[in-house]
N, C-alpha and C positions, 0 to 999 in steps of 0.2 A: 610308470615313472621310474627312471633310473636313480640309483642311490650311489653315493660315494662309498666305496668299501671301507669297512671298519677294520683297521690293521693293528690295533694297539692292545696292550695287555690290560686285563681287568684290574690289575694291581695299581696301575698308574691313575692319578687323578687327572681328569680331562676338563679343561676350561675352554670355552669359546669366547672370542672377543672380536668385535668389528674394529678394523684399523685401516684407515685410508681407503675406504670402500672395498676392503677385502675381508673375508672371513678367515680368521686365524684360529687354529686349534693348538693349544699349549698342553703338552704332556708334562705333568709335574711328577718327577720320579723321586720318591723319598724312601730312604732306607733308615730303619731304626732297629737296633739290635736288642736293647733292653731299655726300660723306662729311664734309667739314669745315665745312659750313654748318649753322646751327641748324635743328632740326626744328620744324615747326608742328603742333600738335594741336588738334582740337576733338572734342567729344563730343555725340552725339544719343542721347536715351533714349526708348524706346518701351515701352508696356505691352501685353501680350497681352490683347486683348478677345475672350475665348472665346465670348461670346454671338453675335457677328457674324463671328468668325474674321478679325479684322483687328489690325494694330498701331496703337495710338493714341500719338501723340507726347506726351511729358511735358515741360513747360517748367520745372517746379519740383519738386524732390524733397521739399520741406518739411523735416521733421525728419530725414530719412534721409541716411545717408552710405554711399557705395559704395566698397569697396576692390576694385580690379580688377587682375588680371594674367593671363598666359596659363596659369598653373598653378592658380590658384584665384580665385574671386570671392565676396565676402560683403557683406552689407548689415547695418548696425546703425543704431540711432537715436542722434541727438546726445545725448539724455537718458541713454542707456546708457553712453556713453563720455566725455561732457563735451566732445565735439568740436563742430565747426561743421557744422550741417545744410546740405542742398542742395549737397553737395560730392562730387566723385569723386576718389579717390586712385588713381593708376594707375602701374604700373611698365611702361615700354615694353619690347618684346621685345629691342631692342638697347639695353639699359639704360645702359651706360657709366657706371654709378654714379648714375643719375638716377631720381627719382620725381616725379610731377607731381600738383598739386592743381588741380582745375578746378571753378569755381563755376558750376553750371548756370544758365542764364538771363543772367547778366552776361557770361559768356565770359571771366572773369578766370582766368588760368592762371599758377600759380607753379611754378617748376622748383627742385627741391631735390636735394642730393647726399647719398648715403650716405657716412658717414665711413669711411676706411680701406678703400675698395673696391679689390679687386685684380683684378677681372675673371674670377676663376676660380669664383665661386660663383653659383648661381641665387638671385635675390631673389624672395621670396613673402611674403604676409601671414600672420601668425600671430595668431590671436585667442584669448583665454582662454575656456575653457568655463564654463558656468553662466549 
C-alpha cells in the first residue's frame, strides 16, 4: 500500500477535516515566546491528491469555512451558514478563552474571546444536524 509522504514539522499541530468530498490537512503553526506574550498563529491548508499520493497546497478555500479544534473539525459552506467563506475558525489548545478567525490567503487573523470563560470547560464546535 502506498502512503502520502509526511512532509511537515513535528512542531506544527496537524488537523484533518473532510471538506466537499476532499481530505484536507491543516497545519496550525503557533509561536509562543513566553507565557505572558501574545501567541502568533498561521495556517497552511493542503488537499490530499490521491492520484499521485501528494499533498497539494490550497491558497483559497472559496466558499468553504473550516471549524477546527483538537476535539473536532468540521467544514461547511458559507451558503449553508451565512458566514464568511475562505476562513478558518480555530480554538487553540491552550484556549484561555480565545478563539481565532483566520482568512486564508490574506493572512488576516482576528482574536475573539468567549464570554464568561472560567477555564474549567473544554471548548469545541457544535453544529446543528440536517
